C-alpha positions in Angstrom: 8.3 8.2 -21.8 11.3 10.3 -20.9 11.5 8.8 -17.3 11.5 5.5 -18.6 14.5 5.9 -21.0 16.2 7.7 -18.4 16.0 4.5 -16.2 17.4 2.4 -18.9 20.3 4.8 -19.4 21.2 4.8 -15.3 20.7 0.8 -15.5 22.9 0.9 -18.8 25.4 3.0 -17.1 25.3 1.1 -13.9 26.4 -2.0 -15.9 29.2 -0.6 -17.9 30.6 1.0 -14.8 30.3 -2.3 -12.6 31.4 -4.8 -15.6 33.8 -2.4 -17.6 33.9 -2.0 -21.5 36.0 -5.0 -23.0 37.1 -4.8 -26.5 39.3 -7.2 -28.3 42.6 -6.0 -26.2 44.3 -7.9 -24.1 42.8 -9.2 -21.1 43.7 -6.7 -18.2 42.9 -6.9 -14.7 39.2 -5.3 -14.7 39.5 -2.0 -13.0 36.7 -0.9 -10.3 35.3 2.4 -10.5 35.9 4.9 -7.9 33.4 5.4 -5.2 32.0 8.6 -6.4 30.4 7.0 -9.4 28.5 4.6 -7.3 27.5 7.3 -5.0 26.1 9.5 -7.8 24.2 6.2 -9.3 22.5 5.5 -6.1 21.5 9.1 -5.6 19.8 9.4 -8.9 18.3 6.1 -8.6 16.9 7.3 -5.1 15.7 10.7 -6.9 13.8 8.5 -9.8 11.9 6.2 -7.1 10.8 9.4 -5.3 9.2 11.1 -8.8 7.0 7.9 -8.9 6.6 7.8 -12.9 3.9 5.3 -12.7 1.4 7.0 -10.8 1.8 4.6 -7.8 0.7 7.2 -5.3 -2.5 7.6 -7.2 -3.2 4.0 -6.9 -2.8 4.2 -3.4 -5.3 6.8 -3.1 -7.4 4.7 -5.4 -7.1 1.8 -3.0 -8.0 4.0 -0.2 -11.2 5.0 -1.6 -11.9 1.3 -2.4 -11.7 0.0 1.1 -13.6 3.3 2.1 -16.4 2.1 -0.5 -16.5 -1.6 1.0 -16.4 -0.7 4.7 -19.1 1.6 4.1 -21.1 -1.3 2.3 -20.4 -3.6 4.9 -21.6 -1.3 7.7 -25.0 -0.6 5.6 -25.5 -4.3 5.9 -24.5 -4.5 9.8 -26.8 -1.9 11.3 -24.0 0.7 10.9 -21.4 -1.3 12.7 -17.8 -1.8 11.4 -15.7 -5.0 11.5 -12.3 -5.0 13.7 -11.0 -8.1 11.4 -11.4 -8.4 7.7 -12.9 -11.8 8.2 -15.6 -10.9 10.6 -19.2 -11.5 8.8 -21.7 -8.8 8.7 -24.1 -11.0 10.8 -21.5 -11.3 13.6 -21.2 -7.6 13.8 -25.2 -7.0 13.8 -25.5 -9.6 16.5 -22.9 -7.7 18.4 -24.9 -4.7 18.0 -27.7 -6.4 19.8 -29.7 -7.0 16.5 -31.1 -10.4 15.3 -28.8 -11.4 12.5 -30.4 -11.7 8.8 -30.1 -14.5 6.8 -27.3 -14.3 4.4 -25.6 -11.9 6.2 -22.1 -13.7 5.3 -20.4 -10.9 3.8 -16.7 -9.9 5.0 -14.5 -7.5 4.2 -12.5 -9.8 2.3 -15.0 -11.0 0.1 -16.2 -7.8 -0.9 -12.8 -6.7 -1.8 -12.6 -9.8 -4.0 -14.5 -8.1 -6.4 -12.4 -5.4 -6.7 -9.5 -7.0 -9.2 -7.5 -3.9 -9.2 -7.0 -3.6 -5.4 -3.3 -4.6 -5.6 -0.3 -3.0 -3.8 1.3 -1.2 -6.7 4.9 -1.1 -5.0 5.2 -4.5 -4.3 3.2 -7.4 -5.8 4.2 -9.7 -3.0 3.0 -7.4 -0.1 -0.9 -7.0 1.1 -2.9 -4.2 -0.5 -4.0 -3.5 3.1 -3.2 -4.3 6.7 -4.6 -3.4 10.1 -3.3 -1.4 12.8 -4.5 -0.8 16.3 -2.8 2.2 17.2 -3.6 5.6 15.6 -1.6 7.0 13.8 0.0 3.9 12.7 3.8 3.8 12.8 5.2 3.9 9.4 7.9 1.3 7.9 9.3 0.5 4.5 7.5 -2.8 5.0 4.1 -1.3 4.6 5.1 0.2 1.4 1.9 0.5 -1.0 -0.6 -0.8 1.8 -3.6 1.0 3.0 -3.4 1.0 6.7 -7.0 0.4 8.2 -7.3 1.7 12.0 -10.6 0.4 13.8 -11.6 3.3 16.1 -13.5 2.8 19.5 -13.7 -1.1 19.1 -14.0 -4.2 21.0 -12.9 -7.8 19.7 -15.7 -8.0 17.1 -17.2 -4.3 16.0 -15.9 -0.5 15.8 -17.8 2.3 15.5 -15.6 4.0 12.9 -12.2 3.6 10.9 -9.5 5.6 9.6 -7.3 4.8 6.4 -4.0 5.6 5.9 -1.6 5.5 2.6 1.8 4.3 2.6 4.3 5.8 0.4 8.0 5.4 -0.1 8.8 8.3 2.5 6.0 7.8 5.1 2.1 8.0 5.0 0.6 10.7 2.4 -1.1 13.4 3.7 -4.6 12.0 2.8 -6.6 10.5 5.5 -10.0 8.7 5.1 -12.1 8.8 7.9 -15.6 7.2 8.4 -18.3 9.7 9.1 -18.5 11.2 13.0 -14.7 11.3 13.6 -12.9 14.7 13.5 
């Protein structure tokens, strides 16, 4: 509650500093505040973003856990194989492993994630909740904010034998890395 009132106070101060206070006095040329006011407001806003008052870091960690469970569910249906692409079906991975495809093996990572309504990017609603990287470790950028980065390990064009999951925060990747069994 305190951080919300603190943000409101900072925003209000910023508006007053930018627009100035106008009363019933004669109209004067609006004065621009000095640069140190802008700098202090920007520093305060950056500090608030780092505090993560709404549990966004925890939501990214929960998304990592959810994607981990979905990948393991897919693997259980595909004789231990993992997909390289979220739209690859369990039947396709099963066949690439040399097993006959069973009827109804149409699950994909995307279709399994549709069952989890809360699997969303907590920082930016217009960004996806996960993306795929072919490099390990992936390169961080601000455009990945709030996403779970899925890295297929030991893969060809259809299947992989494992994966790593990274969570992207405002200052880089979080320390927690989720790995499939058998990876060090």
